[in-house]
DSSP file (Angstrom, degrees, kcal/mol; ACC not computed):
  #  RESIDUE AA STRUCTURE BP1 BP2  ACC     N-H-->O    O-->H-N    N-H-->O    O-->H-N    TCO  KAPPA ALPHA  PHI   PSI    X-CA   Y-CA   Z-CA
    1    1 A M     >        0   0    0      0, 0.0     4,-2.1     0, 0.0     5,-0.2   0.000 360.0 360.0 360.0 -41.3   40.1   25.4  -16.2
    2    2 A L  H  >  +     0   0    0      1,-0.2     4,-1.9     2,-0.2     5,-0.2   0.889 360.0  52.2 -66.5 -38.8   37.3   27.7  -15.0
    3    3 A A  H  > S+     0   0    0      2,-0.2     4,-1.9     1,-0.2    -1,-0.2   0.864 108.3  50.8 -64.1 -36.7   35.9   27.7  -18.6
    4    4 A A  H  > S+     0   0    0      1,-0.2     4,-1.8     2,-0.2    -2,-0.2   0.894 111.1  47.9 -69.5 -39.0   35.9   23.9  -18.7
    5    5 A M  H  X S+     0   0    0     -4,-2.1     4,-2.2     2,-0.2    -2,-0.2   0.858 109.6  53.4 -67.4 -37.1   34.0   23.7  -15.3
    6    6 A L  H  X S+     0   0    0     -4,-1.9     4,-2.2     2,-0.2    -2,-0.2   0.901 108.1  50.6 -63.3 -44.2   31.5   26.3  -16.5
    7    7 A C  H  X S+     0   0    0     -4,-1.9     4,-1.6     1,-0.2    -2,-0.2   0.908 111.0  48.7 -62.4 -41.4   30.8   24.2  -19.7
    8    8 A L  H  < S+     0   0    0     -4,-1.8     4,-0.5     1,-0.2    -2,-0.2   0.882 111.1  49.4 -65.4 -42.0   30.3   21.1  -17.5
    9    9 A A  H >< S+     0   0    0     -4,-2.2     3,-0.8     1,-0.2    -1,-0.2   0.876 111.0  49.8 -65.6 -38.8   27.9   22.9  -15.2
   10   10 A V  H 3< S+     0   0    0     -4,-2.2    -1,-0.2     1,-0.2    -2,-0.2   0.839 107.5  55.6 -70.0 -33.5   25.8   24.3  -18.1
   11   11 A S  T 3< S+     0   0    0     -4,-1.6    -1,-0.2    -5,-0.2    -2,-0.2   0.568  80.5 111.2 -81.2  -5.8   25.5   20.8  -19.7
   12   12 A C    <   -     0   0    0     -3,-0.8     2,-0.4    -4,-0.5    -3,-0.0  -0.464  57.5-150.2 -71.0 138.7   24.0   19.2  -16.6
   13   13 A E        -     0   0    0     -2,-0.1     2,-0.3     2,-0.0    -2,-0.1  -0.922   7.9-131.5-116.2 132.5   20.4   18.2  -17.1
   14   14 A K        -     0   0    0     -2,-0.4     2,-0.5     1,-0.0     0, 0.0  -0.602  20.0-150.0 -75.9 139.5   17.8   18.1  -14.4
   15   15 A K        -     0   0    0     -2,-0.3     2,-0.4     2,-0.0    -1,-0.0  -0.951  12.4-169.9-112.3 131.7   15.8   14.9  -14.4
   16   16 A Y        -     0   0    0     -2,-0.5     2,-0.9     0, 0.0     5,-0.1  -0.924  25.7-124.8-118.4 142.8   12.1   15.0  -13.1
   17   17 A I        +     0   0    0     -2,-0.4     2,-0.2     4,-0.1    -2,-0.0  -0.803  45.5 167.8 -89.1 114.9    9.9   12.0  -12.4
   18   18 A T     >  -     0   0    0     -2,-0.9     4,-2.3     1,-0.0     5,-0.2  -0.572  54.3 -95.4-116.6 175.5    6.9   12.7  -14.6
   19   19 A E  H  > S+     0   0    0      1,-0.2     4,-2.5     2,-0.2     5,-0.2   0.836 126.7  56.6 -63.8 -32.3    3.9   10.6  -15.6
   20   20 A E  H  > S+     0   0    0      2,-0.2     4,-3.0     1,-0.2    -1,-0.2   0.916 106.2  49.6 -65.1 -41.9    5.9    9.8  -18.8
   21   21 A Y  H  > S+     0   0    0      2,-0.2     4,-2.4     1,-0.2     6,-0.2   0.943 111.1  48.3 -56.6 -50.7    8.8    8.5  -16.8
   22   22 A I  H  <>S+     0   0    0     -4,-2.3     5,-2.2     1,-0.2     4,-0.2   0.933 115.5  45.4 -62.0 -47.2    6.5    6.2  -14.7
   23   23 A T  H ><5S+     0   0    0     -4,-2.5     3,-1.2     3,-0.2    -1,-0.2   0.915 110.7  53.9 -66.3 -41.6    4.8    4.9  -17.9
   24   24 A E  H 3<5S+     0   0    0     -4,-3.0    -1,-0.2     1,-0.3    -2,-0.2   0.924 114.9  39.1 -56.6 -44.5    8.1    4.4  -19.7
   25   25 A Y  T 3<5S-     0   0    0     -4,-2.4    -1,-0.3    -5,-0.2    -2,-0.2   0.296 113.2-117.6 -92.9  11.0    9.5    2.3  -17.0
   26   26 A H  T < 5 +     0   0    0     -3,-1.2     2,-0.3    -4,-0.2    -3,-0.2   0.744  52.7 164.1  62.5  26.4    6.2    0.5  -16.4
   27   27 A S      < +     0   0    0     -5,-2.2     2,-0.4    -6,-0.2    -1,-0.2  -0.560   9.0 173.5 -71.7 136.8    5.8    1.8  -12.8
   28   28 A N        -     0   0    0     -2,-0.3   124,-3.1     2,-0.0     2,-0.5  -0.981  18.0-166.6-150.2 132.0    2.2    1.3  -11.6
   29   29 A V  E     -A  151   0A   0     -2,-0.4     2,-0.5   122,-0.2   122,-0.2  -0.986   5.2-172.8-122.9 125.1    0.6    1.8   -8.3
   30   30 A T  E     -A  150   0A   0    120,-2.5   120,-2.9    -2,-0.5     2,-0.4  -0.969   5.9-173.1-117.2 123.0   -2.9    0.4   -7.5
   31   31 A T  E     +A  149   0A   0     -2,-0.5     2,-0.3   118,-0.2   118,-0.2  -0.940   9.9 162.8-121.0 140.5   -4.6    1.3   -4.2
   32   32 A F  E     -A  148   0A   0    116,-2.4   116,-2.8    -2,-0.4     2,-0.3  -0.973  30.6-120.6-150.3 160.0   -7.8    0.0   -2.9
   33   33 A D  E     -A  147   0A   0     -2,-0.3     2,-0.4   114,-0.2   114,-0.2  -0.811  16.8-160.5-106.1 144.1   -9.7   -0.2    0.5
   34   34 A V  E     -A  146   0A   0    112,-2.6   112,-3.0    -2,-0.3     2,-0.5  -0.993   3.5-158.8-122.6 123.3  -10.7   -3.4    2.3
   35   35 A R  E     -A  145   0A   0     -2,-0.4     2,-0.6   110,-0.2   110,-0.2  -0.894   6.6-165.1-104.8 127.0  -13.4   -3.4    4.9
   36   36 A I  E     -A  144   0A   0    108,-2.8   108,-2.9    -2,-0.5   106,-0.1  -0.926   8.3-152.5-116.8 109.4  -13.3   -6.4    7.3
   37   37 A A    >>  -     0   0    0     -2,-0.6     3,-1.7   106,-0.2     4,-0.6  -0.406  30.3-107.9 -74.7 158.1  -16.5   -6.8    9.4
   38   38 A P  G >4 S+     0   0    0      0, 0.0     3,-1.0     0, 0.0   102,-0.2   0.886 120.8  53.2 -54.5 -39.0  -16.3   -8.5   12.9
   39   39 A S  G 34 S+     0   0    0      1,-0.2   102,-0.0   102,-0.1    -3,-0.0   0.632  97.1  68.1 -73.7 -10.5  -18.0  -11.7   11.4
   40   40 A D  G <4 S+     0   0    0     -3,-1.7    -1,-0.2     2,-0.1     2,-0.2   0.700  76.8  98.6 -82.4 -18.3  -15.4  -12.0    8.6
   41   41 A W    <<  -     0   0    0     -3,-1.0     2,-0.3    -4,-0.6    17,-0.2  -0.506  59.9-156.2 -77.7 138.7  -12.5  -12.8   10.8
   42   42 A L  E     -D   57   0B   0     15,-3.1    15,-2.5    -2,-0.2     2,-0.5  -0.742  13.6-125.1-107.2 156.5  -11.6  -16.6   11.1
   43   43 A R  E     -D   56   0B   0     -2,-0.3     2,-0.6    13,-0.2    13,-0.2  -0.914  13.1-163.8-114.4 129.2   -9.8  -18.2   14.1
   44   44 A E  E     -D   55   0B   0     11,-3.4    11,-2.3    -2,-0.5     2,-0.7  -0.948  18.1-161.7-104.8 120.5   -6.6  -20.2   13.9
   45   45 A E        +     0   0    0     -2,-0.6     9,-0.2     9,-0.2     2,-0.1  -0.884  18.3 162.9-111.7 112.5   -6.3  -22.0   17.3
   46   46 A G        -     0   0    0     -2,-0.7     2,-0.2     1,-0.2     6,-0.1  -0.145  59.2 -31.3 -99.5-156.8   -3.0  -23.4   18.3
   47   47 A A        -     0   0    0      1,-0.1     2,-2.4    -2,-0.1    -1,-0.2  -0.437  60.6-125.5 -63.5 127.5   -2.0  -24.4   21.7
   48   48 A Q  S    S+     0   0    0     -2,-0.2    -1,-0.1    -3,-0.1    87,-0.1  -0.409  77.9  92.8 -77.4  66.2   -3.7  -22.4   24.4
   49   49 A E  S >  S-     0   0    0     -2,-2.4     3,-2.4    85,-0.2     5,-0.1  -0.963  89.8 -68.4-149.2 161.4   -0.5  -21.3   26.1
   50   50 A P  T 3  S+     0   0    0      0, 0.0    84,-0.3     0, 0.0     3,-0.1  -0.278 124.0  21.5 -55.4 135.7    2.0  -18.4   25.9
   51   51 A G  T 3  S+     0   0    0     82,-1.8    83,-0.2     1,-0.2    -4,-0.1   0.512  94.7 141.1  85.3   2.8    3.8  -18.5   22.6
   52   52 A G    <   -     0   0    0     -3,-2.4     2,-0.9    81,-0.3    -1,-0.2  -0.171  64.3-107.3 -70.8 173.2    1.0  -20.6   21.1
   53   53 A N        +     0   0    0     -3,-0.1     2,-0.5     2,-0.0    -1,-0.1  -0.526  63.1 143.6-102.6  67.0   -0.1  -20.0   17.5
   54   54 A N        +     0   0    0     -2,-0.9    77,-0.4    80,-0.6     2,-0.3  -0.894  18.5 135.2-108.7 125.4   -3.5  -18.4   18.2
   55   55 A Y  E     -D   44   0B   0    -11,-2.3   -11,-3.4    -2,-0.5     2,-0.4  -0.996  47.7-118.2-159.6 165.2   -4.6  -15.6   15.8
   56   56 A L  E     -DE  43 129B   0     73,-2.5    73,-2.7    -2,-0.3     2,-0.3  -0.865  35.4-178.6-102.5 144.4   -7.5  -14.2   13.8
   57   57 A Y  E     -DE  42 128B   0    -15,-2.5   -15,-3.1    -2,-0.4     2,-0.3  -0.975  20.3-162.8-143.8 160.0   -7.2  -13.9   10.0
   58   58 A Y  E     - E   0 127B   0     69,-2.0    69,-3.0    -2,-0.3     2,-0.5  -0.977  14.0-149.6-143.2 126.9   -9.1  -12.6    7.0
   59   59 A I  E     - E   0 126B   0     -2,-0.3     2,-0.5    67,-0.2    67,-0.2  -0.873  10.8-167.6-101.5 125.5   -8.2  -13.7    3.5
   60   60 A Y  E     - E   0 125B   0     65,-3.1    65,-2.1    -2,-0.5     2,-0.2  -0.956  18.9-133.9-114.4 115.5   -8.9  -11.1    0.7
   61   61 A S  E     - E   0 124B   0     -2,-0.5     2,-0.4    63,-0.2    63,-0.3  -0.470  28.0-177.3 -67.7 138.6   -8.7  -12.3   -2.9
   62   62 A C    >   -     0   0    0     61,-2.2     3,-1.2    -2,-0.2    61,-0.3  -0.885  24.3-168.6-146.8 104.5   -6.8   -9.8   -4.9
   63   63 A K  T 3  S+     0   0    0     -2,-0.4    -1,-0.1     1,-0.2    61,-0.1   0.713  86.8  70.7 -63.7 -23.3   -6.2  -10.1   -8.7
   64   64 A E  T 3  S+     0   0    0      1,-0.2     2,-1.8    59,-0.1    -1,-0.2   0.745  76.9  84.6 -70.2 -22.4   -3.6   -7.3   -8.5
   65   65 A L    <   +     0   0    0     -3,-1.2    58,-2.7    56,-0.1    -1,-0.2  -0.563  67.0 162.7 -88.5  84.6   -1.2   -9.6   -6.7
   66   66 A T     >  -     0   0    0     -2,-1.8     4,-2.1    56,-0.2     5,-0.2  -0.381  56.4 -99.6 -93.4 171.2    0.3  -11.3   -9.8
   67   67 A Q  H  > S+     0   0    0      1,-0.2     4,-1.9     2,-0.2     5,-0.2   0.859 124.4  57.4 -57.3 -34.9    3.5  -13.3  -10.2
   68   68 A E  H  > S+     0   0    0      1,-0.2     4,-3.0     2,-0.2     5,-0.4   0.899 105.5  49.3 -70.3 -35.7    5.1  -10.1  -11.7
   69   69 A V  H  > S+     0   0    0      3,-0.2     4,-2.5     1,-0.2    -1,-0.2   0.938 109.9  52.1 -63.5 -42.5    4.3   -8.2   -8.4
   70   70 A M  H  < S+     0   0    0     -4,-2.1    -2,-0.2     1,-0.2    -1,-0.2   0.871 118.5  37.1 -62.3 -34.5    5.8  -11.1   -6.4
   71   71 A R  H  < S+     0   0    0     -4,-1.9    -2,-0.2    -5,-0.2    -1,-0.2   0.902 139.0   7.6 -81.4 -41.4    9.0  -10.9   -8.5
   72   72 A N  H  < S+     0   0    0     -4,-3.0    -3,-0.2    -5,-0.2    -2,-0.2   0.421 112.2  69.7-124.8  -1.4    9.4   -7.2   -9.0
   73   73 A G     <  -     0   0    0     -4,-2.5     2,-0.3    -5,-0.4    79,-0.2  -0.171  59.2-130.6-111.0-162.0    6.8   -5.3   -7.0
   74   74 A A  E     -B  151   0A   0     77,-2.2    77,-3.3    -2,-0.1     2,-0.4  -0.985   5.5-146.8-153.1 152.0    5.9   -4.3   -3.5
   75   75 A V  E     -B  150   0A   0     -2,-0.3     2,-0.4    75,-0.2    75,-0.2  -0.995  13.6-174.2-126.4 130.3    2.7   -4.4   -1.3
   76   76 A V  E     -B  149   0A   0     73,-2.4    73,-3.0    -2,-0.4     2,-0.3  -0.991   6.3-172.5-124.6 129.8    2.1   -1.7    1.4
   77   77 A A  E     -B  148   0A   0     -2,-0.4    18,-2.7    18,-0.3     2,-0.3  -0.940   4.2-176.0-128.1 148.9   -0.9   -2.0    3.7
   78   78 A Y  E     -BC 147  94A   0     69,-2.5    69,-2.1    -2,-0.3     2,-0.4  -0.898  15.3-143.7-133.8 161.9   -2.4    0.4    6.3
   79   79 A I  E     -BC 146  93A   0     14,-2.3    14,-3.0    -2,-0.3     2,-0.7  -0.971  17.6-133.8-122.7 144.6   -5.2    0.3    8.9
   80   80 A Y  E     -BC 145  92A   0     65,-2.3    65,-0.5    -2,-0.4     2,-0.4  -0.863  28.4-175.1 -93.6 118.3   -7.3    3.3    9.7
   81   81 A S  E     - C   0  91A   0     10,-2.5    10,-2.1    -2,-0.7     2,-0.5  -0.944  25.1-127.9-121.7 141.7   -7.7    3.8   13.4
   82   82 A I  E     + C   0  90A   0     -2,-0.4     8,-0.3     8,-0.2     3,-0.2  -0.697  24.6 177.0 -81.3 124.0   -9.8    6.3   15.3
   83   83 A Y  E    S+     0   0A   0      6,-2.0     2,-0.4    -2,-0.5     7,-0.2   0.540  76.4  43.1-101.0 -10.5   -7.7    8.2   17.9
   84   84 A D  E  >> - C   0  89A   0      5,-1.8     4,-1.6     1,-0.1     5,-1.1  -0.823  63.3-175.4-137.2  95.5  -10.5   10.6   19.1
   85   85 A A  T  45S+     0   0    0     -2,-0.4    -1,-0.1     1,-0.2    -2,-0.0   0.837  83.4  58.5 -60.5 -36.0  -13.8    8.7   19.6
   86   86 A K  T  45S+     0   0    0      1,-0.2    -1,-0.2     2,-0.1    -2,-0.0   0.915 120.8  24.1 -69.4 -37.8  -15.7   11.9   20.4
   87   87 A T  T  45S-     0   0    0     -3,-0.4    -1,-0.2     2,-0.1    -2,-0.2   0.479 101.5-127.1-102.4  -3.7  -14.8   13.7   17.1
   88   88 A Q  T  <5 +     0   0    0     -4,-1.6     2,-0.3     1,-0.2    -3,-0.2   0.781  53.9 157.2  60.7  29.6  -14.3   10.4   15.1
   89   89 A Q  E   < +C   84   0A   0     -5,-1.1    -6,-2.0    -7,-0.1    -5,-1.8  -0.653  10.9 159.6 -82.9 141.0  -10.9   11.7   14.0
   90   90 A G  E     -C   82   0A   0     -2,-0.3     2,-0.3    -8,-0.3    -8,-0.2  -0.827  25.6-140.9-147.9-175.2   -8.4    9.0   13.0
   91   91 A A  E     -C   81   0A   0    -10,-2.1   -10,-2.5    -2,-0.3     2,-0.4  -0.976  27.0-101.6-152.0 158.8   -5.2    8.3   11.0
   92   92 A W  E     -C   80   0A   0     -2,-0.3     2,-0.4   -12,-0.2   -12,-0.2  -0.718  34.5-163.1 -84.3 132.1   -3.7    5.7    8.7
   93   93 A N  E     -C   79   0A   0    -14,-3.0   -14,-2.3    -2,-0.4     2,-0.1  -0.976  19.3-121.2-121.9 129.1   -1.2    3.5   10.4
   94   94 A L  E     -C   78   0A   0     -2,-0.4   -16,-0.3   -16,-0.2   -18,-0.0  -0.416  45.5 -86.3 -69.3 138.2    1.3    1.3    8.4
   95   95 A L  S    S+     0   0    0    -18,-2.7   -18,-0.3    -2,-0.1    22,-0.2  -0.704 108.0  58.6 -87.9 142.1    1.2   -2.4    9.0
   96   96 A P  S    S+     0   0    0      0, 0.0     2,-0.5     0, 0.0    21,-0.2   0.411  79.8 179.6 -76.0 150.4    2.4   -4.1   11.0
   97   97 A Y  E     -F  116   0B   0     19,-2.6    19,-2.5    -2,-0.1     2,-0.5  -0.986  14.7-165.2-128.0 125.1    0.7   -2.1   13.6
   98   98 A V  E     +F  115   0B   0     -2,-0.5    17,-0.2    17,-0.2    19,-0.0  -0.930  13.9 176.2-112.0 127.6    1.0   -2.7   17.4
   99   99 A Y  E     -F  114   0B   0     15,-2.4    15,-2.5    -2,-0.5     2,-0.5  -0.979  32.9-113.5-135.3 146.7   -1.4   -1.0   19.7
  100  100 A P  E     -F  113   0B   0      0, 0.0     2,-0.5     0, 0.0    11,-0.0  -0.666  29.2-161.1 -77.2 118.6   -2.0   -1.2   23.5
  101  101 A L  E     -F  112   0B   0     11,-3.1    11,-2.9    -2,-0.5     2,-0.5  -0.902   8.8-144.1-103.7 127.4   -5.3   -2.8   24.3
  102  102 A E  E     -F  111   0B   0     -2,-0.5     2,-0.5     9,-0.2     9,-0.2  -0.787  12.1-167.6 -91.6 124.9   -6.7   -2.1   27.8
  103  103 A I  E     -F  110   0B   0      7,-3.3     7,-2.8    -2,-0.5     2,-0.7  -0.967   2.5-164.3-113.8 121.4   -8.6   -4.9   29.5
  104  104 A N  E     +F  109   0B   0     -2,-0.5     2,-0.5     5,-0.2     5,-0.2  -0.890  15.3 168.4-111.2 104.9  -10.5   -3.8   32.6
  105  105 A E  E >  S-F  108   0B   0      3,-2.1     3,-1.4    -2,-0.7    -2,-0.1  -0.965  72.4 -25.2-121.5 117.0  -11.5   -6.8   34.8
  106  106 A Q  T 3  S-     0   0    0     -2,-0.5    -1,-0.1     1,-0.3     3,-0.1   0.881 125.0 -49.5  46.6  49.6  -12.9   -6.1   38.3
  107  107 A D  T 3  S+     0   0    0      1,-0.2     2,-0.6    -3,-0.0    -1,-0.3   0.641 114.3 118.6  69.5  16.9  -11.0   -2.8   38.6
  108  108 A N  E <   -F  105   0B   0     -3,-1.4    -3,-2.1     2,-0.0     2,-0.5  -0.944  52.1-155.8-112.9 109.3   -7.7   -4.5   37.5
  109  109 A V  E     -F  104   0B   0     -2,-0.6     2,-0.4    -5,-0.2    -5,-0.2  -0.722  12.1-176.5 -90.0 127.6   -6.5   -2.9   34.3
  110  110 A T  E     -F  103   0B   0     -7,-2.8    -7,-3.3    -2,-0.5     2,-0.6  -0.979  15.6-147.8-122.9 136.1   -4.2   -4.9   32.1
  111  111 A I  E     -F  102   0B   0     -2,-0.4    -9,-0.2    -9,-0.2    -2,-0.0  -0.915  17.2-175.0-106.2 122.9   -2.6   -3.6   28.9
  112  112 A V  E     -F  101   0B   0    -11,-2.9   -11,-3.1    -2,-0.6     2,-0.6  -0.947  23.5-128.5-116.5 130.8   -2.0   -6.3   26.2
  113  113 A P  E     -F  100   0B   0      0, 0.0    19,-2.0     0, 0.0     2,-0.3  -0.726  24.5-165.9 -82.6 125.8   -0.2   -5.5   23.0
  114  114 A E  E     -FG  99 131B   0    -15,-2.5   -15,-2.4    -2,-0.6     2,-0.4  -0.872   3.9-155.1-106.0 141.3   -2.2   -6.5   19.9
  115  115 A T  E     -FG  98 130B   0     15,-2.2    15,-2.4    -2,-0.3     2,-0.5  -0.956   8.2-166.7-120.7 141.0   -0.5   -6.7   16.5
  116  116 A I  E     +FG  97 129B   0    -19,-2.5   -19,-2.6    -2,-0.4     2,-0.3  -0.990  24.3 151.7-121.2 127.3   -2.1   -6.4   13.2
  117  117 A R  E     - G   0 128B   0     11,-2.3    11,-3.1    -2,-0.5     2,-0.3  -0.900  28.7-136.7-143.6 170.7   -0.1   -7.4   10.1
  118  118 A C  E     - G   0 127B   0     -2,-0.3     2,-0.3     9,-0.2     9,-0.2  -0.943   6.4-163.6-132.2 159.1   -0.6   -8.8    6.6
  119  119 A E  E     - G   0 126B   0      7,-2.1     7,-3.5    -2,-0.3     2,-0.3  -0.986  14.5-162.7-134.4 144.1    1.0  -11.4    4.4
  120  120 A W  E     + G   0 125B   0     -2,-0.3     2,-0.3     5,-0.2     5,-0.2  -0.947  16.4 163.4-133.3 151.2    0.6  -11.7    0.7
  121  121 A E  E >   - G   0 124B   0      3,-2.4     3,-2.0    -2,-0.3   -56,-0.1  -0.873  59.0 -46.5-148.9 179.9    1.1  -14.2   -2.1
  122  122 A T  T 3  S+     0   0    0     -2,-0.3   -56,-0.2     1,-0.3   -59,-0.1  -0.303 125.6   1.0 -60.6 125.7   -0.2  -14.5   -5.7
  123  123 A G  T 3  S+     0   0    0    -58,-2.7   -61,-2.2   -61,-0.3     2,-0.3   0.389 123.6  57.1  79.9  -0.7   -3.9  -13.7   -5.8
  124  124 A K  E <   -EG  61 121B   0     -3,-2.0    -3,-2.4   -63,-0.3     2,-0.4  -0.992  52.7-156.3-159.2 152.8   -4.5  -13.0   -2.1
  125  125 A I  E     -EG  60 120B   0    -65,-2.1   -65,-3.1    -2,-0.3     2,-0.5  -0.990  18.1-154.0-125.2 136.8   -3.6  -10.9    0.9
  126  126 A T  E     -EG  59 119B   0     -7,-3.5    -7,-2.1    -2,-0.4     2,-0.4  -0.951   2.2-153.8-118.3 120.5   -4.2  -12.2    4.4
  127  127 A F  E     -EG  58 118B   0    -69,-3.0   -69,-2.0    -2,-0.5     2,-0.4  -0.768  16.4-164.6 -93.3 138.3   -4.7   -9.8    7.4
  128  128 A I  E     -EG  57 117B   0    -11,-3.1   -11,-2.3    -2,-0.4     2,-0.5  -0.983  15.1-166.8-131.1 128.8   -3.7  -11.2   10.8
  129  129 A I  E     +EG  56 116B   0    -73,-2.7   -73,-2.5    -2,-0.4     2,-0.3  -0.961  22.6 164.9-112.0 129.1   -4.5  -10.1   14.4
  130  130 A Q  E     - G   0 115B   0    -15,-2.4   -15,-2.2    -2,-0.5   -75,-0.1  -0.994  37.7-122.1-147.7 137.9   -2.5  -11.7   17.1
  131  131 A D  E >   - G   0 114B   0      4,-0.8     3,-0.9   -77,-0.4   -17,-0.2  -0.455  25.2-132.7 -67.1 148.6   -1.7  -11.1   20.8
  132  132 A L  T 3  S+     0   0    0    -19,-2.0    -1,-0.1     1,-0.2   -18,-0.1   0.666 105.7  60.0 -79.2 -13.9    2.0  -10.7   21.4
  133  133 A D  T 3  S-     0   0    0    -20,-0.3   -82,-1.8     2,-0.1   -81,-0.3   0.545 114.5-114.8 -90.5  -2.7    1.8  -13.1   24.3
  134  134 A G  S <  S+     0   0    0     -3,-0.9   -80,-0.6     1,-0.3   -85,-0.2   0.272  75.9 121.9  92.7 -10.3    0.5  -15.9   22.0
  135  135 A F  S    S-     0   0    0      1,-0.2    -4,-0.8   -87,-0.1    -1,-0.3  -0.271  77.5 -71.9 -78.3 173.6   -3.0  -16.2   23.6
  136  136 A D        -     0   0    0     -6,-0.1    -1,-0.2    -3,-0.1   -81,-0.1  -0.388  53.1-116.9 -66.0 139.3   -6.2  -15.7   21.7
  137  137 A P        -     0   0    0      0, 0.0     3,-0.1     0, 0.0    -1,-0.1  -0.386  38.7 -93.1 -69.4 157.9   -6.9  -12.1   20.6
  138  138 A L        -     0   0    0      1,-0.1     2,-0.0    -2,-0.1    -7,-0.0  -0.191  53.0 -81.0 -65.2 162.7   -9.9  -10.4   22.0
  139  139 A A        -     0   0    0      1,-0.1     2,-0.5    -3,-0.1    -1,-0.1  -0.329  42.6-127.3 -64.2 145.6  -13.2  -10.5   20.1
  140  140 A I        +     0   0    0   -102,-0.2   -99,-0.1     1,-0.1    -1,-0.1  -0.847  31.4 171.6 -94.9 123.8  -13.4   -7.9   17.3
  141  141 A N        +     0   0    0     -2,-0.5     2,-0.3     2,-0.1    -1,-0.1   0.279  56.5  63.8-120.0  14.2  -16.6   -5.8   17.6
  142  142 A E  S    S-     0   0    0   -105,-0.1     2,-0.4  -104,-0.1  -106,-0.0  -0.943  83.3-106.0-132.9 158.8  -15.9   -3.1   14.9
  143  143 A T        -     0   0    0     -2,-0.3     2,-0.4  -106,-0.1  -106,-0.2  -0.647  36.4-143.1 -75.5 131.5  -15.4   -3.0   11.1
  144  144 A F  E     -A   36   0A   0   -108,-2.9  -108,-2.8    -2,-0.4     2,-0.7  -0.801   3.5-148.5-101.1 141.3  -11.7   -2.5   10.2
  145  145 A L  E     -AB  35  80A   0    -65,-0.5   -65,-2.3    -2,-0.4     2,-0.3  -0.925  19.3-177.4-108.5 115.0  -10.8   -0.3    7.3
  146  146 A M  E     -AB  34  79A   0   -112,-3.0  -112,-2.6    -2,-0.7     2,-0.4  -0.800  12.8-154.2-109.0 149.1   -7.5   -1.4    5.6
  147  147 A R  E     -AB  33  78A   0    -69,-2.1   -69,-2.5    -2,-0.3     2,-0.4  -0.998  10.4-167.5-126.3 130.3   -5.8    0.3    2.6
  148  148 A V  E     -AB  32  77A   0   -116,-2.8  -116,-2.4    -2,-0.4     2,-0.5  -0.955   6.0-167.0-123.6 131.8   -3.6   -1.7    0.3
  149  149 A S  E     -AB  31  76A   0    -73,-3.0   -73,-2.4    -2,-0.4     2,-0.6  -0.989   6.4-160.1-118.1 125.0   -1.2   -0.3   -2.3
  150  150 A V  E     -AB  30  75A   0   -120,-2.9  -120,-2.5    -2,-0.5     2,-0.5  -0.925  10.8-163.9-101.1 120.2    0.3   -2.6   -4.9
  151  151 A I  E      AB  29  74A   0    -77,-3.3   -77,-2.2    -2,-0.6  -122,-0.2  -0.908 360.0 360.0-113.8 128.3    3.4   -1.3   -6.6
  152  152 A L              0   0    0   -124,-3.1  -123,-0.2    -2,-0.5    -1,-0.1   0.324 360.0 360.0-137.5 360.0    4.8   -2.6   -9.7
């Protein structure tokens, strides 16, 4: 019995994921950056009430988003956000990303959760900024850096 188990253990083969494995099974990852300037955002205006459909959006044409990606692939997107303005250090955050936005009006600080997400379909990816309360998001005054990975 011991000899049989020893033979089985010796015959086990380790499998490693290599470039050849990825190529053989047609796995492919394409990553690119998208910069969105403040003037690039468009506004969708729904009813101006809580729960309304008010948001900012930006559509990026993307030839990598093919029908094959829609059927068999995945899309992963990130936003780069600065967490230390003094040193300009930041980090990548996976979308959807919710962040607390502080609004200071006449010494009254209100924290509003803003969400950034994306939606994709064949040929395009749409980035969306929306208040969680349904009102208009605040004006954007900085360029956003997004990173998109298309996996097939």
